[in-house]
C-alpha positions in Angstrom: 129.8 13.4 5.6 133.4 14.7 5.8 136.0 12.5 7.4 137.1 13.1 11.0 140.7 14.2 11.6 142.7 12.6 14.4 140.9 13.1 17.8 137.9 15.0 16.3 134.5 14.0 15.2 133.3 14.3 11.7 131.7 17.7 11.0 127.9 17.6 10.6 126.4 19.6 7.8 123.6 21.9 9.0 121.0 19.9 7.0 122.1 16.7 8.9 121.6 18.3 12.3 118.9 17.0 14.6 116.2 19.6 15.6 116.6 20.8 19.2 113.5 19.6 21.1 111.3 22.0 23.1 111.6 21.6 26.8 108.9 22.1 29.4 111.3 23.3 32.1 114.9 24.2 32.7 115.4 20.9 34.6 114.1 18.9 31.6 116.5 20.8 29.3 119.4 20.2 31.7 118.6 16.5 31.9 118.5 16.3 28.1 121.9 18.0 27.6 123.6 15.9 30.3 122.8 12.8 28.2 123.1 14.1 24.6 126.0 15.3 22.5 125.3 18.9 21.5 127.3 18.6 18.3 124.4 16.5 16.9 122.1 19.4 17.3 124.2 22.6 17.0 126.8 23.5 14.4 129.6 24.8 16.5 131.9 25.7 13.6 130.8 29.3 13.7 130.8 29.6 17.4 133.0 32.3 19.0 134.1 32.9 22.6 132.4 35.7 24.5 133.0 37.2 27.9 130.2 37.8 30.4 131.9 40.2 32.8 128.7 40.9 34.9 127.8 37.2 35.3 128.0 36.3 39.0 128.9 32.7 39.9 126.1 30.9 41.8 126.7 30.3 45.4 125.2 28.2 48.1 124.7 28.9 51.7 126.3 26.3 54.1 126.4 25.8 57.8 129.9 25.3 59.1 130.8 24.6 62.7 134.1 26.1 63.8 135.9 26.2 67.1 135.1 29.5 68.9 138.8 30.4 69.1 139.3 29.8 65.3 136.2 31.9 64.5 137.5 34.7 66.8 140.9 34.6 65.1 139.3 34.8 61.7 137.1 37.7 62.8 140.1 39.6 64.2 142.0 39.1 61.0 139.0 40.2 58.9 138.6 43.3 61.1 142.3 44.1 60.7 141.9 43.9 56.9 138.5 45.7 57.0 136.6 43.0 55.2 133.6 40.8 56.3 134.9 37.6 58.0 132.8 35.4 55.6 134.5 37.0 52.6 137.9 36.4 54.1 137.0 32.8 54.7 135.9 32.5 51.0 139.2 34.0 49.9 141.3 31.8 52.0 139.4 28.6 50.9 139.7 29.7 47.3 143.4 30.3 47.6 144.0 26.9 49.3 142.0 25.0 46.6 143.9 26.9 43.8 147.2 25.8 45.4 146.0 22.2 45.6 145.0 22.1 42.0 148.3 23.5 40.8 150.4 21.1 42.9 
């Protein structure tokens, strides 16, 4: 097997790769890959980056209690901008998190 360079794993030849098991469900596959290193099963040397422009991020519905005055202020601002108030809340939350991660 070829030697590893600094901070990298040794490259595995395709013949030395382990076969990817068959999974009974997506949950079983997810559990497997959470505990196994994919480089033992897949030769990533030929991988290339791709863009998936139509892929939508998953979202989850939550229940959030807000003071009436705050919700009214958000709705007024959303109406002024001609956007749904839930969308405006998402934009504001996203902007705030982005600022926190940069700082």
